[in-house]
C-alpha positions in Angstrom: 83.8 -84.7 -343.7 84.6 -88.3 -343.3 82.7 -91.2 -344.9 80.9 -94.0 -343.1 83.5 -96.1 -341.3 84.0 -99.8 -341.6 84.4 -102.0 -338.5 81.8 -100.3 -336.5 79.8 -102.2 -333.9 76.1 -102.9 -334.3 75.1 -102.6 -330.6 71.3 -102.6 -330.0 70.2 -99.8 -327.8 67.9 -100.2 -324.8 64.8 -97.9 -325.2 65.8 -94.5 -323.8 69.5 -95.2 -324.5 70.5 -96.6 -321.1 71.7 -100.0 -320.1 69.1 -102.7 -320.3 66.9 -103.2 -317.3 65.9 -106.4 -315.5 65.5 -109.2 -318.0 62.4 -111.4 -318.0 62.0 -115.1 -319.0 64.3 -118.0 -318.2 65.1 -119.4 -321.6 68.7 -120.6 -322.0 69.7 -117.9 -324.5 68.4 -115.2 -322.2 70.6 -116.6 -319.4 73.7 -116.6 -321.7 73.1 -113.0 -322.7 72.7 -112.0 -319.0 75.8 -114.0 -317.9 78.2 -112.7 -320.5 77.3 -109.1 -319.6 78.0 -109.9 -315.9 81.3 -111.4 -316.8 82.4 -108.5 -318.9 81.2 -106.0 -316.3 83.4 -107.7 -313.7 86.5 -107.5 -315.9 85.9 -103.9 -317.0 85.2 -102.5 -313.5 87.8 -104.5 -311.5 90.4 -102.3 -309.9 93.1 -104.9 -310.8 93.3 -107.8 -313.3 90.9 -110.5 -312.4 91.0 -114.3 -312.9 88.3 -116.6 -314.2 88.2 -118.3 -310.8 87.6 -115.1 -309.0 84.8 -114.1 -311.4 83.2 -117.5 -310.8 83.4 -117.0 -307.0 82.0 -113.5 -307.1 79.1 -114.2 -309.5 78.2 -117.7 -308.5 78.6 -119.0 -312.0 80.4 -122.3 -312.6 84.1 -122.1 -313.6 83.2 -123.9 -316.9 80.5 -121.3 -317.7 82.9 -118.4 -316.9 85.7 -119.9 -319.0 83.4 -120.4 -322.0 82.1 -116.8 -321.8 85.6 -115.4 -321.4 86.7 -117.2 -324.5 83.9 -115.6 -326.4 84.9 -112.1 -325.1 88.5 -112.7 -326.0 87.5 -113.8 -329.6 85.5 -110.6 -329.9 88.5 -108.5 -328.8 86.8 -107.2 -325.8 89.0 -108.9 -323.2 92.8 -109.6 -323.1 94.7 -112.3 -321.2 97.9 -111.3 -319.4 100.8 -113.6 -318.6 99.8 -116.3 -316.0 100.7 -115.6 -312.4 103.2 -117.8 -310.6 101.3 -120.6 -308.9 101.3 -120.4 -305.1 100.2 -123.9 -304.5 98.7 -126.9 -306.3 96.7 -126.4 -309.5 97.1 -124.3 -312.6 98.4 -120.7 -312.3 95.7 -118.0 -312.6 95.5 -116.1 -315.9 94.7 -112.4 -315.2 92.0 -110.8 -317.5 91.8 -107.1 -318.4 89.6 -105.0 -320.8 91.1 -105.0 -324.3 93.0 -101.8 -325.2 92.4 -100.0 -328.5 89.9 -102.4 -330.0 86.6 -100.8 -329.1 86.2 -97.0 -328.8 83.5 -94.6 -327.7 83.4 -90.9 -328.3 82.4 -88.2 -325.8 81.6 -84.9 -327.5 80.8 -81.5 -326.0 79.5 -78.1 -327.0 79.9 -75.5 -324.4 79.8 -71.7 -324.4 83.5 -71.2 -325.1 84.7 -74.4 -326.6 83.9 -77.6 -328.4 85.7 -80.9 -327.7 86.0 -84.6 -328.3 87.6 -87.4 -326.3 87.8 -91.1 -327.4 88.0 -93.8 -324.7 88.6 -97.5 -325.1 87.2 -100.3 -322.9 90.2 -99.9 -320.6 89.1 -96.2 -320.1 92.3 -95.0 -321.8 92.1 -91.8 -323.7 93.2 -92.6 -327.3 92.3 -89.3 -328.9 91.4 -85.8 -327.6 90.9 -82.4 -329.1 89.5 -79.1 -327.6 88.7 -76.2 -329.8 88.2 -72.7 -328.2 85.4 -70.6 -329.5 82.6 -68.2 -328.6 79.1 -69.7 -329.0 77.1 -67.1 -327.1 75.5 -65.8 -330.2 72.8 -68.5 -330.5 74.0 -70.1 -333.7 73.5 -73.8 -333.3 74.7 -74.6 -336.9 78.1 -73.1 -336.2 78.6 -74.9 -332.9 77.5 -78.2 -334.3 79.8 -77.8 -337.4 82.7 -77.2 -335.0 82.1 -80.3 -332.9 81.5 -82.4 -336.0 84.8 -81.3 -337.4 86.5 -82.5 -334.2 84.5 -85.8 -334.5 85.9 -86.2 -338.1 89.4 -86.2 -336.6 88.4 -88.7 -333.9 86.9 -91.1 -336.4 89.9 -90.9 -338.6 92.1 -91.8 -335.6 89.8 -94.7 -334.7 90.1 -96.1 -338.2 93.9 -95.8 -338.1 93.9 -97.7 -334.8 91.9 -100.5 -336.4 89.4 -100.1 -333.6 85.6 -100.4 -333.8 83.3 -97.5 -332.9 80.8 -98.3 -330.2 78.9 -95.0 -330.5 79.0 -91.4 -329.3 77.4 -89.1 -326.7 77.2 -85.3 -327.1 77.2 -83.2 -323.9 75.2 -79.9 -324.0 74.8 -77.2 -321.3 71.0 -77.2 -321.1 67.8 -79.3 -320.8 67.9 -82.3 -323.1 64.5 -84.0 -323.7 65.4 -87.7 -323.0 68.5 -89.1 -324.7 67.9 -88.0 -328.3 66.5 -84.5 -328.0 65.5 -82.0 -328.8 67.5 -79.7 -326.6 64.8 -77.6 -325.0 66.8 -74.7 -323.7 70.4 -73.8 -323.2 70.3 -70.2 -321.8 74.0 -69.4 -322.1 74.1 -70.6 -325.7 70.8 -68.7 -326.5 69.3 -72.0 -327.9 65.7 -73.0 -327.5 63.9 -76.1 -328.9 66.8 -77.0 -331.2 66.6 -80.4 -333.0 70.3 -81.2 -332.6 70.1 -84.6 -334.3 68.5 -83.0 -337.4 71.4 -80.6 -337.7 73.9 -83.4 -337.3 72.1 -85.1 -340.2 73.8 -88.2 -341.7 77.3 -87.5 -340.3 79.0 -90.8 -339.6 79.2 -90.0 -335.9 75.4 -90.5 -335.8 75.5 -93.9 -337.5 75.0 -95.8 -334.2 72.5 -93.4 -332.6 74.2 -90.3 -331.3 73.0 -89.7 -327.7 72.5 -86.2 -326.2 72.8 -85.5 -322.5 73.2 -82.6 -320.0 76.9 -81.7 -319.5 76.7 -81.7 -315.7 75.0 -85.1 -315.6 77.7 -86.6 -317.8 80.5 -84.9 -315.7 78.9 -86.4 -312.6 79.0 -89.8 -314.2 82.7 -89.5 -314.8 83.2 -88.3 -311.2 81.2 -91.3 -309.8 83.5 -93.6 -311.8 86.6 -91.8 -310.5 85.6 -92.1 -306.8 83.9 -95.5 -306.5 84.2 -95.2 -302.7 81.8 -92.2 -302.6 78.4 -93.5 -303.3 76.2 -90.4 -303.1 77.0 -86.8 -303.6 75.8 -83.5 -305.0 78.0 -82.4 -308.0 78.3 -78.8 -309.0 79.8 -77.9 -312.3 81.1 -74.4 -312.8 81.5 -73.1 -316.3 80.1 -69.9 -317.9 76.9 -71.2 -316.4 76.5 -73.4 -313.3 75.2 -76.9 -313.5 74.6 -79.6 -311.0 73.9 -83.3 -310.7 72.6 -85.7 -308.1 74.5 -88.9 -307.6 72.8 -91.6 -305.5 74.7 -94.9 -304.9 76.9 -94.2 -307.8 74.1 -93.5 -310.3 73.1 -90.1 -311.6 69.5 -89.3 -310.7 68.1 -87.7 -313.8 64.6 -86.8 -312.7 61.3 -87.3 -314.5 62.5 -85.7 -317.7 66.3 -85.8 -317.3 66.3 -82.2 -316.1 67.3 -82.6 -312.4 70.3 -80.8 -310.8 69.8 -77.3 -312.3 71.6 -75.6 -309.4 72.6 -72.6 -311.4 68.9 -71.6 -311.7 68.5 -71.3 -308.0 67.2 -67.8 -307.3 69.1 -65.8 -304.7 68.4 -62.4 -303.4 71.6 -60.5 -304.1 72.4 -56.9 -305.0 68.9 -55.9 -304.2 67.3 -58.2 -306.7 66.5 -61.9 -307.2 69.0 -63.3 -309.6 70.0 -66.8 -310.8 73.1 -68.3 -309.1 74.9 -68.7 -312.4 74.5 -65.0 -313.1 76.4 -64.3 -309.9 79.1 -66.9 -309.8 79.5 -68.3 -313.4 82.9 -67.9 -315.0 82.1 -64.6 -316.8 80.7 -63.1 -313.6 83.7 -64.2 -311.5 86.2 -62.8 -314.0 84.3 -59.5 -314.2 84.1 -59.2 -310.4 87.8 -59.9 -310.1 88.5 -57.1 -312.7 89.9 -59.6 -315.2 89.3 -59.9 -319.0 87.2 -62.8 -320.1 90.2 -64.1 -322.2 92.1 -64.5 -319.0 90.1 -67.6 -318.2 90.0 -69.6 -315.0 93.8 -70.1 -315.0 94.3 -66.3 -314.8 91.8 -66.1 -311.9 93.6 -68.9 -310.1 96.9 -67.2 -310.6 95.6 -63.8 -309.4 94.1 -65.4 -306.3 97.2 -67.4 -305.5 99.2 -64.2 -305.9 97.0 -62.5 -303.3 95.3 -60.0 -305.6 92.7 -58.3 -303.3 90.0 -58.0 -305.9 90.3 -61.6 -307.0 90.2 -62.8 -303.4 87.2 -60.6 -302.6 85.4 -62.0 -305.7 86.1 -65.6 -304.7 85.1 -65.0 -301.1 81.7 -63.6 -302.2 81.3 -66.5 -304.7 82.0 -69.0 -301.9 79.3 -67.4 -299.7 76.7 -67.4 -302.6 77.6 -70.9 -303.7 77.4 -72.2 -300.2 73.9 -70.7 -299.8 72.7 -72.3 -303.0 74.2 -75.7 -301.9 72.7 -75.5 -298.4 69.2 -75.1 -300.0 69.9 -78.2 -302.2 71.4 -80.3 -299.3 68.4 -79.5 -297.1 66.1 -80.8 -299.9 68.1 -83.8 -300.9 69.6 -85.0 -297.6 73.2 -85.5 -299.0 76.3 -85.1 -297.0 79.0 -84.7 -299.6 79.4 -81.9 -302.1 81.9 -82.1 -305.1 83.1 -78.9 -306.7 83.7 -79.5 -310.4 84.4 -77.6 -313.6 86.1 -74.3 -312.9 85.4 -74.7 -309.2 87.8 -77.6 -308.9 91.0 -75.5 -309.3 89.4 -72.7 -307.3 88.2 -75.1 -304.5 90.7 -73.9 -301.9 89.6 -70.3 -302.3 85.8 -71.2 -302.4 85.8 -73.9 -299.7 85.9 -71.6 -296.6 82.8 -69.7 -297.7 81.0 -72.8 -298.9 81.6 -74.7 -295.6 80.6 -71.7 -293.5 77.2 -71.4 -295.2 76.7 -75.2 -295.1 77.3 -75.2 -291.3 75.1 -72.2 -290.8 72.1 -73.3 -293.0 72.0 -77.1 -293.3 69.4 -78.2 -290.7 71.0 -81.6 -290.2 74.5 -80.2 -289.8 74.8 -80.6 -286.0 74.5 -84.4 -286.5 76.0 -85.1 -289.9 78.8 -82.9 -291.3 78.5 -82.0 -295.0 82.0 -82.5 -296.6 83.2 -80.5 -299.5 85.9 -81.8 -302.0 87.3 -80.9 -305.4 86.4 -83.1 -308.3 88.8 -85.9 -309.3 87.7 -86.8 -312.8 90.1 -84.3 -314.5 89.5 -81.6 -317.2 86.5 -81.8 -319.4 84.8 -84.6 -317.4 81.6 -84.5 -319.5 83.7 -86.0 -322.4 84.7 -88.9 -320.2 81.1 -89.3 -318.9 79.7 -89.4 -322.4 82.1 -92.0 -323.6 81.6 -94.1 -320.4 77.8 -94.0 -320.9 78.3 -95.6 -324.4 80.7 -98.2 -323.2 78.4 -99.1 -320.3 75.7 -99.9 -322.8 78.1 -102.0 -324.9 78.9 -104.0 -321.8 75.2 -104.6 -321.1 74.8 -105.7 -324.7 78.0 -107.8 -324.9 76.1 -110.8 -326.3 75.3 -108.7 -329.4 78.9 -107.8 -330.0 80.2 -111.4 -329.5 77.5 -112.7 -331.8 79.3 -110.8 -334.7 82.3 -113.1 -334.3 
């Protein structure tokens, strides 16, 4: 167990844990707070290094204001200047600005049915630490799963301290219904958890020193996917694991619903095998492996290998899964009016085998299909995207509260 770490950031949280909403009042200090967040957001989200002049042009702020705010961000080690660009005409050469590397770090943590994991990202969205620990957490023992993920967090915090970085905070992904951002976890069927006060079990562990957030795994994975494909504003994300999760992304933002419980695609009821069953009981990882005649220890890599090798039973299992998944997705698309579906989790490496059945069902059952085609693509956010999404959520709030960070310098 690690002790409380020095050099952590005191970042005020917006009620509910998200980024601050529209600000009221026009006092000068409020405007400075608002403007420094805008400037940092432009630097962090730019696809390439950006200059002070370009920030001023894009935001409407004066060059003098931008320059003063950038100087504060550099002093706070949130922004770094690169070498000046060669001047193409009269005037001073532009100095490119980028998010600082290795100075501020956020943790994404995850408890899932067959693993726990941690990933640390800096403001430049680089992974500076990552660990994944296989395990079987189907037995409904929250204490054991939480102890496992906290042990991984210990290693991450040790690494953050060795880097000389500051911890911005942490977000824990869970495969179930999380009541708002701090819990409790209401239900996680595949973990056999119900009404678990996760934060109470975490206790005074240092990872919770700055308000440990809790969130649904699929929603966080969708956040990472939205960041990875900024050109795709709205889509339905489906996350295949032992269970099946989903998330709704509208104009780049995850739509959480009234309680944060939207997107539970795996609990769609389908009439299959003569009975009404949840979609995740039919096409979750365990169900797919069993249908393909493979041991659970084989994992999705083994299923991919069997399908790629032309194994008849594996191909038949995946063809049926594509049909069932496509039916569930068609129901969701008809309800939500979305025209892009992203296959994530275990479905990303299986996408080529699942896509034919999914697309056929979408064409057959989406009422608007004759006018607007529903496209299907594999996720781009990489392995364990909920870890990335959790860390990005924390960093996003840090950006929105940049004034509080710079005030410490």
